[in-house]
C-alpha positions, 0 to 999 in steps of 0.5 A, a space after each residue: 793015424 797018418 797025420 800021428 805018424 808023420 808028426 812022430 815020424 818029424 821027432 825023429 827025425 829032428 832028435 836024430 839029427 840033434 843026436 848026430 853032433 859032436 860033445 858041446 864044449 864048456 864055456 869059458 866063464 871068463 870070456 866076454 862076447 864082443 861088439 864084432 863076436 854081436 855083429 857077425 852072429 847077426 849078419 848070420 841070421 838077417 833077415 828071416 821069415 815072420 810066421 802069422 799063427 792064427 793064434 796072434 803070434 808071429 814067429 821070426 825065423 834066425 830072430 833071438 828066440 828069448 821073446 817067442 819063447 815068452 809070447 808061446 808060453 811053457 813048453 809041453 817039452 824040450 828036447 837039447 843036444 850039442 850043436 853041430 854048427 856052434 859052441 852050445 844046446 841046440 833044442 826043439 821046444 814041443 808045445 802042447 801037440 800044435 808045434 815044435 819050435 828049433 833053435 840052435 846059438 848063434 857065433 854069440 851064444 844065444 838061441 836063434 830060431 830055425 824051424 818050426 813043424 807045425 804038429 796037429 792042426 791046432 795051429 795054422 800059418 797065416 799068409 796072404 790071406 790064407 790059413 795053412 795048417 795041417 789038414 788043409 786042402 793042399 791048394 791052400 799053401 798055393 794061396 798063400 805062397 804061390 807055385 812052388 818052385 819044387 815038388 816032388 813024391 807029396 812033398 811041395 817046397 815054397 819061398 815063405 817070401 822071394 827075399 827073406 828067408 824062409 821055406 815051407 815044406 808041405 806034404 802032401 797026402 790025398 788032397 790034403 796037407 799031412 805036414 807042415 814047416 818052415 825052416 829058416 835059410 843060411 846065406 
């Protein structure tokens, strides 16, 4: 029951964040994306951490979303809202209660992966030979990612990788992981 409540709370938070932005600006059909705009967008989203799922799918934070969306298959739900950062639409794709994948447009208008939120124990991420998922013992996160750089109130944050952009957020209750997400870190 706690997992369902936390999942619902995470989805509502994502919806509120998406709804807080201004109206989408219409694209100019006559405009074309320049090589400079593509280079700027690629630089903004460089060096994303790759999340390896236990089903063999790998998701790289900051990557253009097209190939990953195709690999994950048809989503059970898609929420959309005008982007707060660039012209275009932020999207949250839900995959059969297993996970959500959040995208936002880059400066060139391509959808980039910015967050993965795990919704149940139906899918796990693997790192350093350890599977981490909702329902895992809290020690699994430490085994996979090392010591958290920040921990307070049952929530621990880990660098997914010290070089690549990615933060793993783990919520623990009663020694069990009850919420798990991975976010792209800009800059």
